[in-house]
A tleap script that builds the chain and sets N, CA, C and O, in Angstrom:
source leaprc.protein.ff14SB
mol = sequence {
  NGLN SER VAL HIE ILE PHE PRO ASN PRO ALA
  VAL GLU TYR VAL HIE VAL LYS ILE MET GLU
  VAL PRO ALA ASN ARG ILE ILE LEU ALA VAL
  HIE ASN ILE LEU GLY ASN LYS MET GLU ILE
  GLU THR GLU ILE VAL ASP ASP HIE GLU LEU
  ARG VAL LYS VAL LYS ASP LEU ALA SER GLY
  TYR TYR LEU LEU ALA ILE LYS ASP ASP GLU
  ALA LYS PHE ARG GLY THR TYR LYS PHE LEU
  LYS CARG
}
set mol.1.N position { 27.162 1.056 99.875 }
set mol.1.CA position { 27.157 1.976 98.738 }
set mol.1.C position { 27.153 1.143 97.463 }
set mol.1.O position { 28.036 0.315 97.242 }
set mol.2.N position { 26.150 1.376 96.636 }
set mol.2.CA position { 26.077 0.585 95.404 }
set mol.2.C position { 26.554 1.421 94.212 }
set mol.2.O position { 25.989 2.467 93.893 }
set mol.3.N position { 27.594 0.930 93.580 }
set mol.3.CA position { 28.148 1.567 92.390 }
set mol.3.C position { 28.065 0.555 91.264 }
set mol.3.O position { 28.525 -0.579 91.400 }
set mol.4.N position { 27.472 0.972 90.144 }
set mol.4.CA position { 27.371 0.097 88.979 }
set mol.4.C position { 28.198 0.697 87.862 }
set mol.4.O position { 27.996 1.852 87.488 }
set mol.5.N position { 29.134 -0.085 87.321 }
set mol.5.CA position { 29.958 0.342 86.199 }
set mol.5.C position { 29.672 -0.617 85.047 }
set mol.5.O position { 29.900 -1.822 85.155 }
set mol.6.N position { 29.172 -0.068 83.949 }
set mol.6.CA position { 28.781 -0.917 82.824 }
set mol.6.C position { 28.968 -0.147 81.523 }
set mol.6.O position { 28.968 1.083 81.576 }
set mol.7.N position { 29.125 -0.768 80.367 }
set mol.7.CA position { 29.435 -2.189 80.235 }
set mol.7.C position { 30.879 -2.456 80.630 }
set mol.7.O position { 31.720 -1.558 80.586 }
set mol.8.N position { 31.156 -3.674 81.008 }
set mol.8.CA position { 32.515 -4.070 81.356 }
set mol.8.C position { 32.736 -5.470 80.815 }
set mol.8.O position { 32.191 -6.420 81.378 }
set mol.9.N position { 33.510 -5.646 79.747 }
set mol.9.CA position { 34.437 -4.699 79.125 }
set mol.9.C position { 33.725 -3.624 78.294 }
set mol.9.O position { 32.615 -3.823 77.799 }
set mol.10.N position { 34.400 -2.488 78.162 }
set mol.10.CA position { 33.849 -1.337 77.453 }
set mol.10.C position { 34.579 -1.130 76.135 }
set mol.10.O position { 35.733 -1.531 75.980 }
set mol.11.N position { 33.891 -0.496 75.185 }
set mol.11.CA position { 34.504 -0.182 73.897 }
set mol.11.C position { 34.599 1.329 73.712 }
set mol.11.O position { 35.680 1.857 73.451 }
set mol.12.N position { 33.463 2.031 73.847 }
set mol.12.CA position { 33.458 3.484 73.648 }
set mol.12.C position { 33.209 4.266 74.930 }
set mol.12.O position { 33.856 5.286 75.170 }
set mol.13.N position { 32.273 3.795 75.758 }
set mol.13.CA position { 31.900 4.518 76.969 }
set mol.13.C position { 31.750 3.560 78.145 }
set mol.13.O position { 31.415 2.389 77.973 }
set mol.14.N position { 32.002 4.080 79.338 }
set mol.14.CA position { 31.693 3.383 80.584 }
set mol.14.C position { 30.675 4.254 81.314 }
set mol.14.O position { 30.876 5.458 81.471 }
set mol.15.N position { 29.590 3.640 81.754 }
set mol.15.CA position { 28.586 4.357 82.546 }
set mol.15.C position { 28.821 4.058 84.022 }
set mol.15.O position { 29.076 2.915 84.402 }
set mol.16.N position { 28.731 5.094 84.843 }
set mol.16.CA position { 28.921 4.963 86.287 }
set mol.16.C position { 27.631 5.423 86.948 }
set mol.16.O position { 27.232 6.581 86.823 }
set mol.17.N position { 26.987 4.500 87.652 }
set mol.17.CA position { 25.714 4.815 88.308 }
set mol.17.C position { 25.882 4.661 89.812 }
set mol.17.O position { 26.231 3.585 90.299 }
set mol.18.N position { 25.632 5.745 90.547 }
set mol.18.CA position { 25.737 5.745 92.014 }
set mol.18.C position { 24.448 6.350 92.559 }
set mol.18.O position { 24.177 7.534 92.362 }
set mol.19.N position { 23.662 5.537 93.239 }
set mol.19.CA position { 22.357 6.009 93.706 }
set mol.19.C position { 22.454 6.945 94.912 }
set mol.19.O position { 21.598 7.812 95.085 }
set mol.20.N position { 23.489 6.781 95.753 }
set mol.20.CA position { 23.550 7.548 96.995 }
set mol.20.C position { 24.088 8.971 96.838 }
set mol.20.O position { 23.916 9.798 97.733 }
set mol.21.N position { 24.739 9.264 95.707 }
set mol.21.CA position { 25.430 10.545 95.543 }
set mol.21.C position { 24.967 11.219 94.250 }
set mol.21.O position { 24.903 10.562 93.211 }
set mol.22.N position { 24.641 12.523 94.290 }
set mol.22.CA position { 24.282 13.232 93.052 }
set mol.22.C position { 25.456 13.264 92.070 }
set mol.22.O position { 26.599 13.487 92.469 }
set mol.23.N position { 25.172 13.043 90.805 }
set mol.23.CA position { 26.219 12.955 89.777 }
set mol.23.C position { 27.053 14.230 89.677 }
set mol.23.O position { 28.246 14.161 89.381 }
set mol.24.N position { 26.446 15.392 89.918 }
set mol.24.CA position { 27.194 16.646 89.759 }
set mol.24.C position { 28.225 16.881 90.861 }
set mol.24.O position { 29.026 17.810 90.759 }
set mol.25.N position { 28.221 16.043 91.930 }
set mol.25.CA position { 29.219 16.175 92.998 }
set mol.25.C position { 30.366 15.182 92.862 }
set mol.25.O position { 31.365 15.292 93.573 }
set mol.26.N position { 30.237 14.220 91.963 }
set mol.26.CA position { 31.225 13.151 91.856 }
set mol.26.C position { 32.473 13.631 91.115 }
set mol.26.O position { 32.383 14.301 90.086 }
set mol.27.N position { 33.628 13.276 91.654 }
set mol.27.CA position { 34.910 13.545 91.009 }
set mol.27.C position { 35.447 12.206 90.517 }
set mol.27.O position { 35.618 11.271 91.298 }
set mol.28.N position { 35.710 12.125 89.218 }
set mol.28.CA position { 36.190 10.885 88.613 }
set mol.28.C position { 37.620 11.048 88.120 }
set mol.28.O position { 38.004 12.116 87.644 }
set mol.29.N position { 38.400 9.987 88.237 }
set mol.29.CA position { 39.737 9.951 87.649 }
set mol.29.C position { 39.963 8.546 87.115 }
set mol.29.O position { 39.588 7.563 87.754 }
set mol.30.N position { 40.579 8.455 85.936 }
set mol.30.CA position { 40.911 7.160 85.353 }
set mol.30.C position { 42.431 7.031 85.316 }
set mol.30.O position { 43.135 7.936 84.867 }
set mol.31.N position { 42.922 5.891 85.796 }
set mol.31.CA position { 44.355 5.609 85.800 }
set mol.31.C position { 44.599 4.317 85.041 }
set mol.31.O position { 43.789 3.392 85.099 }
set mol.32.N position { 45.725 4.255 84.325 }
set mol.32.CA position { 46.074 2.980 83.706 }
set mol.32.C position { 46.611 2.058 84.796 }
set mol.32.O position { 46.752 2.469 85.948 }
set mol.33.N position { 46.910 0.818 84.434 }
set mol.33.CA position { 47.277 -0.181 85.426 }
set mol.33.C position { 48.614 0.154 86.108 }
set mol.33.O position { 48.909 -0.370 87.183 }
set mol.34.N position { 49.427 1.031 85.482 }
set mol.34.CA position { 50.683 1.489 86.089 }
set mol.34.C position { 50.464 2.639 87.064 }
set mol.34.O position { 51.379 3.018 87.795 }
set mol.35.N position { 49.247 3.200 87.078 }
set mol.35.CA position { 48.933 4.289 87.994 }
set mol.35.C position { 48.976 5.663 87.369 }
set mol.35.O position { 48.741 6.660 88.052 }
set mol.36.N position { 49.276 5.739 86.064 }
set mol.36.CA position { 49.308 7.046 85.393 }
set mol.36.C position { 47.898 7.543 85.136 }
set mol.36.O position { 47.041 6.790 84.674 }
set mol.37.N position { 47.657 8.822 85.439 }
set mol.37.CA position { 46.336 9.408 85.234 }
set mol.37.C position { 46.101 9.642 83.742 }
set mol.37.O position { 46.971 10.158 83.040 }
set mol.38.N position { 44.920 9.257 83.270 }
set mol.38.CA position { 44.560 9.405 81.865 }
set mol.38.C position { 43.609 10.589 81.697 }
set mol.38.O position { 42.788 10.873 82.570 }
set mol.39.N position { 43.734 11.266 80.569 }
set mol.39.CA position { 42.803 12.350 80.261 }
set mol.39.C position { 41.507 11.735 79.735 }
set mol.39.O position { 41.527 10.946 78.791 }
set mol.40.N position { 40.384 12.099 80.347 }
set mol.40.CA position { 39.098 11.544 79.929 }
set mol.40.C position { 38.057 12.649 79.853 }
set mol.40.O position { 38.197 13.701 80.477 }
set mol.41.N position { 37.008 12.392 79.076 }
set mol.41.CA position { 35.842 13.272 79.023 }
set mol.41.C position { 34.719 12.586 79.775 }
set mol.41.O position { 34.478 11.392 79.600 }
set mol.42.N position { 34.024 13.356 80.623 }
set mol.42.CA position { 32.852 12.804 81.313 }
set mol.42.C position { 31.664 13.710 81.058 }
set mol.42.O position { 31.813 14.913 80.842 }
set mol.43.N position { 30.483 13.114 81.085 }
set mol.43.CA position { 29.267 13.913 80.988 }
set mol.43.C position { 28.212 13.317 81.908 }
set mol.43.O position { 28.187 12.113 82.163 }
set mol.44.N position { 27.344 14.192 82.398 }
set mol.44.CA position { 26.273 13.763 83.293 }
set mol.44.C position { 25.102 13.282 82.440 }
set mol.44.O position { 24.610 14.009 81.577 }
set mol.45.N position { 24.658 12.042 82.692 }
set mol.45.CA position { 23.528 11.465 81.961 }
set mol.45.C position { 22.221 11.824 82.664 }
set mol.45.O position { 21.278 12.303 82.034 }
set mol.46.N position { 22.174 11.588 83.981 }
set mol.46.CA position { 21.023 12.000 84.788 }
set mol.46.C position { 21.500 12.282 86.211 }
set mol.46.O position { 22.702 12.420 86.437 }
set mol.47.N position { 20.587 12.370 87.166 }
set mol.47.CA position { 20.945 12.765 88.531 }
set mol.47.C position { 21.960 11.850 89.205 }
set mol.47.O position { 22.695 12.286 90.091 }
set mol.48.N position { 22.006 10.587 88.793 }
set mol.48.CA position { 22.884 9.634 89.473 }
set mol.48.C position { 23.768 8.844 88.518 }
set mol.48.O position { 24.306 7.804 88.896 }
set mol.49.N position { 23.925 9.319 87.290 }
set mol.49.CA position { 24.709 8.559 86.316 }
set mol.49.C position { 25.626 9.463 85.500 }
set mol.49.O position { 25.234 10.537 85.044 }
set mol.50.N position { 26.867 8.990 85.332 }
set mol.50.CA position { 27.862 9.682 84.513 }
set mol.50.C position { 28.280 8.772 83.369 }
set mol.50.O position { 28.214 7.547 83.477 }
set mol.51.N position { 28.710 9.382 82.274 }
set mol.51.CA position { 29.221 8.627 81.145 }
set mol.51.C position { 30.656 9.066 80.905 }
set mol.51.O position { 30.937 10.257 80.776 }
set mol.52.N position { 31.568 8.089 80.847 }
set mol.52.CA position { 32.994 8.352 80.678 }
set mol.52.C position { 33.407 7.854 79.305 }
set mol.52.O position { 33.182 6.693 78.961 }
set mol.53.N position { 34.015 8.743 78.518 }
set mol.53.CA position { 34.455 8.356 77.178 }
set mol.53.C position { 35.801 7.639 77.280 }
set mol.53.O position { 36.796 8.227 77.706 }
set mol.54.N position { 35.822 6.356 76.883 }
set mol.54.CA position { 37.057 5.565 76.941 }
set mol.54.C position { 37.506 5.142 75.546 }
set mol.54.O position { 38.464 4.383 75.397 }
set mol.55.N position { 36.810 5.637 74.530 }
set mol.55.CA position { 37.068 5.247 73.139 }
set mol.55.C position { 38.530 5.452 72.734 }
set mol.55.O position { 39.080 4.639 71.992 }
set mol.56.N position { 39.168 6.530 73.212 }
set mol.56.CA position { 40.532 6.869 72.803 }
set mol.56.C position { 41.616 6.194 73.642 }
set mol.56.O position { 42.803 6.360 73.361 }
set mol.57.N position { 41.228 5.444 74.659 }
set mol.57.CA position { 42.211 4.754 75.490 }
set mol.57.C position { 42.678 3.474 74.799 }
set mol.57.O position { 41.922 2.860 74.046 }
set mol.58.N position { 43.920 3.076 75.057 }
set mol.58.CA position { 44.436 1.816 74.525 }
set mol.58.C position { 43.719 0.654 75.224 }
set mol.58.O position { 43.226 0.805 76.342 }
set mol.59.N position { 43.665 -0.487 74.564 }
set mol.59.CA position { 43.054 -1.672 75.175 }
set mol.59.C position { 43.829 -2.073 76.422 }
set mol.59.O position { 45.054 -1.965 76.469 }
set mol.60.N position { 43.097 -2.538 77.433 }
set mol.60.CA position { 43.731 -2.983 78.659 }
set mol.60.C position { 42.881 -2.671 79.872 }
set mol.60.O position { 41.747 -2.207 79.751 }
set mol.61.N position { 43.447 -2.935 81.054 }
set mol.61.CA position { 42.728 -2.678 82.304 }
set mol.61.C position { 42.999 -1.265 82.800 }
set mol.61.O position { 44.108 -0.745 82.670 }
set mol.62.N position { 41.965 -0.653 83.370 }
set mol.62.CA position { 42.054 0.696 83.934 }
set mol.62.C position { 41.377 0.717 85.295 }
set mol.62.O position { 40.511 -0.103 85.600 }
set mol.63.N position { 41.798 1.679 86.097 }
set mol.63.CA position { 41.203 1.887 87.416 }
set mol.63.C position { 40.410 3.185 87.390 }
set mol.63.O position { 40.909 4.225 86.958 }
set mol.64.N position { 39.182 3.112 87.853 }
set mol.64.CA position { 38.300 4.272 87.905 }
set mol.64.C position { 38.150 4.678 89.363 }
set mol.64.O position { 37.554 3.950 90.157 }
set mol.65.N position { 38.690 5.840 89.715 }
set mol.65.CA position { 38.610 6.342 91.088 }
set mol.65.C position { 37.434 7.304 91.178 }
set mol.65.O position { 37.340 8.265 90.415 }
set mol.66.N position { 36.539 7.030 92.126 }
set mol.66.CA position { 35.326 7.835 92.314 }
set mol.66.C position { 35.386 8.457 93.695 }
set mol.66.O position { 35.691 7.786 94.682 }
set mol.67.N position { 35.087 9.768 93.754 }
set mol.67.CA position { 35.210 10.470 95.032 }
set mol.67.C position { 34.103 11.509 95.160 }
set mol.67.O position { 33.749 12.185 94.194 }
set mol.68.N position { 33.564 11.624 96.369 }
set mol.68.CA position { 32.671 12.720 96.729 }
set mol.68.C position { 33.005 13.122 98.157 }
set mol.68.O position { 32.673 12.406 99.101 }
set mol.69.N position { 33.665 14.270 98.318 }
set mol.69.CA position { 34.121 14.698 99.639 }
set mol.69.C position { 32.964 14.988 100.594 }
set mol.69.O position { 33.064 14.726 101.793 }
set mol.70.N position { 31.871 15.527 100.061 }
set mol.70.CA position { 30.748 15.904 100.916 }
set mol.70.C position { 30.124 14.681 101.600 }
set mol.70.O position { 29.787 14.731 102.783 }
set mol.71.N position { 29.972 13.584 100.849 }
set mol.71.CA position { 29.386 12.362 101.415 }
set mol.71.C position { 30.449 11.415 101.966 }
set mol.71.O position { 30.131 10.310 102.406 }
set mol.72.N position { 31.716 11.848 101.941 }
set mol.72.CA position { 32.829 11.021 102.402 }
set mol.72.C position { 32.838 9.675 101.661 }
set mol.72.O position { 33.104 8.628 102.250 }
set mol.73.N position { 32.546 9.729 100.378 }
set mol.73.CA position { 32.498 8.515 99.560 }
set mol.73.C position { 33.762 8.405 98.721 }
set mol.73.O position { 34.177 9.366 98.074 }
set mol.74.N position { 34.370 7.217 98.738 }
set mol.74.CA position { 35.549 6.943 97.901 }
set mol.74.C position { 35.490 5.498 97.452 }
set mol.74.O position { 35.074 4.615 98.202 }
set mol.75.N position { 35.913 5.266 96.212 }
set mol.75.CA position { 35.968 3.893 95.728 }
set mol.75.C position { 36.829 3.821 94.487 }
set mol.75.O position { 36.925 4.787 93.730 }
set mol.76.N position { 37.455 2.675 94.276 }
set mol.76.CA position { 38.251 2.439 93.073 }
set mol.76.C position { 37.765 1.148 92.448 }
set mol.76.O position { 37.623 0.131 93.127 }
set mol.77.N position { 37.510 1.194 91.147 }
set mol.77.CA position { 36.923 0.061 90.443 }
set mol.77.C position { 37.713 -0.219 89.183 }
set mol.77.O position { 38.189 0.702 88.519 }
set mol.78.N position { 37.851 -1.505 88.852 }
set mol.78.CA position { 38.626 -1.890 87.682 }
set mol.78.C position { 37.678 -2.178 86.522 }
set mol.78.O position { 36.625 -2.789 86.703 }
set mol.79.N position { 38.069 -1.727 85.317 }
set mol.79.CA position { 37.301 -2.096 84.130 }
set mol.79.C position { 38.256 -2.400 82.989 }
set mol.79.O position { 39.412 -1.977 82.993 }
set mol.80.N position { 37.751 -3.138 82.017 }
set mol.80.CA position { 38.542 -3.532 80.864 }
set mol.80.C position { 38.095 -2.745 79.652 }
set mol.80.O position { 36.907 -2.692 79.335 }
set mol.81.N position { 39.064 -2.129 78.970 }
set mol.81.CA position { 38.792 -1.432 77.701 }
set mol.81.C position { 39.189 -2.376 76.584 }
set mol.81.O position { 40.332 -2.830 76.526 }
set mol.82.N position { 38.243 -2.677 75.687 }
set mol.82.CA position { 38.534 -3.576 74.558 }
set mol.82.C position { 39.038 -2.774 73.384 }
set mol.82.O position { 39.340 -3.341 72.333 }
savepdb mol mol.pdb
quit
């Protein structure tokens, strides 16, 4: 499963591109490094890409949890917010 998260480090937005799963089925959650869930805005860019607004998050490392129950896909990825 190929997941691309860019740019990393991020300033305003993180793009999540997953070729195997349609973007409208993906469930995203962002957690800070302590594990607390952060409130985020996401929008669908195209069939396989989402854009996550990270502009309002404090600088530091975050975990992006990606899930699609239908395709049994799960993954957690780390990114840096500048």
